[in-house]
N, C-alpha and C positions, 0 to 999 in steps of 0.2 A: 507550755507543757506539751510533750508529744507522748501519746499513750500507744504502746505496741500491743495489739491483741491477736490471738489466734482466730482462725475462722471457725465455723461449725461444720461438722460432718453433714448433718441434715441442712437442707436449704429450701426456702420457699420457692414456689414456681413463679415464673415471670412471663406467662404466655402472651399477654396482650401488649407489652411495651414495645418501644422502638427497638430495632436490631442493634447489635453491638457496634460501637465505634471506638476501637482501641486508642485512636488518636485523641479522643476527648477525655480519657481518663487522667486523673491526677498523676503527678510524677512522670512527666513525659519522657524523661531520660530512660524509663523502663519500657518504652513502647516497642522497640525492636526486639528486646528479649521476650516480651509478652507475645508478640506475633510469632516468634520462633516456637515457643511452647505450644501456643494455640494451634499452629499448623500441624505439628506432629501429633498432638492429641486428637484432633479432628480426623486426620488421615488414619491413625491407628484404629479408632472406634468405627470408622466407616468401612474399613477394609477387612478387619478380622475380629469378629466378636469374641471368639475364644481367647485369642491372644490379649485383647483389651481387658477381658475379665481377669486374666492372670496378672497382667501388669498393674491394674488398678486395685487388685486385691478385693474384688467384689464377690459377695455370696450370690447364690442363685436368685435370691429374693431381690437383689439389687441390680440384676442384669439390665433393667430398663434404663439405668444411668448411662449405659453405653450408647444407646440411640440418642439420648439427650446430648451427650458430648459430641456425637457426630454432627448434630445440627446447630452447634454453637454459633456459627457465622450468621445464621438467619433467625435464631431464637429471639424471643422478646427479652427485654431487660427491665430491671427495676433498680432503685438505689441499693447499694450494697448493704446499707443498714436495714433494709427490708428483706434482703435475700438471706442473710445469716440469721439462724434461729438457734434454739437450744438453751441450755441452762444459763450460761453466761449472758447471752443476749436477752433472755427473759428477765433476768435480774437487772440488767442495764436499763431495759424498758425505754428505748429511744423514742418510741411513738408517744409516750406520755410525758416526756420532758417539756418544760415550758420553753417559750421561744428563745430566751437568752441562753438557757442551758443547751438547747439544741444547736445554737450557733457555735457555742464553745465545743460541742461534740464534733461538729463538722470540721472545725479547725484542728482539733487535737487528736482525734482517733485515727489510727492507721491499722488496718486489718491485713495480716500477712496471708499469703495464698500460694499454693503450689503452681497455680495457673497464671495469676496476675502479678506475682511478686509481692505487691502490697497495694491496697486501694484505700481511698477515703470513703466514709460511709455515704457520701452523696454521689459517688461514681456509679453510673448505670452499668450493671453487668447481668448476664444471664445466669440462671441456675446451672451448676456444673458439678462434676465429681472428679477431683484431682488433688490429692493431699500432697504435702511437702515431702512425705516419705516415699512417693512414687519414683520409680526408676524407669524412665522412658527408654525404649531401645536405642534411639539415636542420640539423645542428649545426656542420658545417664541419670544419676540421682539429682532430683530437683533442688534439694537443699544445697548441694555443691554448685549446681548450675547458677543459682541466683546470687552467689556470693560476690562475684565481680560486678555485675550490674548494681547490686545494692550498695556496695562499697563506693561506687561513683555517685549515687543519688542521695542516700540516706543521711550522710553527715550534714548536708545543707538543709534537708527537711527537718532535722533535729533542732534547728534554730540555736538559741542561746540559753534555753531553760532546761527544766527537768525532762529526762527521758524515763518514763515509767514503763518498765518492761514486764508485761503480764503474759507473755507467750509461753506455750508449752515447749518442751525440749526440741521436738521436730522442727518447729518453726523458728526457734532461736538459732538453728544452724545456718539460716540464710543470711543473717547479718549479726555480727557481734560488734557493738560499739567499741571504739578504740580511742586511746589518747585522751584528749580533753573532753570529748563527748562521753567516754566511759566514766570519767570522774563525776559527771552529773547524771549518771544513770542509776536507777534503783531497780533491782531485780526482786520481784515480790513472789513469795510463796505463802500459801495458806496452810496452817497446821491445825488439826483438830486436837483439842486437849481432853483427855478422859482420865478419871481417877480409877485405877485398878488396884484393888487390895491396898488402898491407902497411898498409892504411889501415882504421880502424874505420868501419863504416857501420851506422847505426841506422835501424830502420823499425818501423812498427806492422804486425803480422801477426795477423790475426783469431784463428787457432787458439791461438797463444801468448798473446795478450791474454786470451781467455776462460778458458783453462785456468789461467793464472797467477793471475788474479783469484779464481777458485774456490778454488785451493789456498791462497792467502794468507789468505782469510777462514777457511777450515778451520783453518789453523795458529793464527790468532789465537784462535778459539773453543776449540780443543783445549788451547791453552796457558793459557787463562783470562786472557788479556791484554785489558785494557779501557782503552786510552789515553784520556787526558783531552782531548787536542788533537792537532793535526798534528805538532808537534815530538816529542811522546811516541810517535805512530804511527811516525815515521821510526826512532826508537830501538828500538821493539818489532820492527819488520820486520828491522832489521839484526841484532838479537839472535836472530831466527829464521833468519838466514842469507841474507837477501835483499840483493841489491845495489841500493841506493836512492840516488837523487839528488833533492833537494827544493829548491824555491824559495819562500821566504816572500814574501808580497805586499809591494809597496812602501808601501802604506798600508792602514789598517784597513778592515774591511768587505769584504774580498776573500778568496777561497779560496786555500789553498796548492796549488801544483802539485807533485805527487809522481810521479817516474818510477821504475818498477821495471825494471831491466835484466836481460835473460835471454839466454843463449846457446843453450840447449836446453831441451826440456820435461822 
């Protein structure tokens, strides 16, 4: 199973760790592309704070992120699983997984990133600010920039089992599974169900979405479940107590659409 996750906007600091070594990151086929993005981001943030603030879409309160980006080459690093924070990662609770579940997480989880393309949770990275929606002056939109490198690397990383896609829309632009890989991909969304005037209403709510995705990944890892494909995922989630509705694609080479229905956190 390969689980595709979005990163978090907020990130923990990594002041004391060893400096970045892009050559030591997982998916070495992305190293050259990572270096290209890193070089432009560092140069932009070191040379022109005003332009960097505009490009990165930062508020006045987040201007400190510009200096952080300018120093990425020498900044300390921590495992990506410790850098990424927020609702999804709080619910996932990597630090409190038992040893076997943690090993499964290190094999299975892949976090997408505007700067790194994608990293494993054990990869050591510095804290940074660069979303997939950023358009760098030289490289252009990062979602489009990453498509070619990802297309070269990700099919092999997907292995032969389930691809569980929990990414947000911006990060899904960087790689779309195709062909045989798409056929064993499940794209999951979380819907909150409410009864309004006696009628059920369903909607996507960010907090429910992120927390439920983190929790269901944790439950799969903790239970040692490793579904072979989307149908097996649906069965596994129902076994774990989730209310799930799934739609198989009408033809091959398309991902399954899987909805997880929640009423409360």
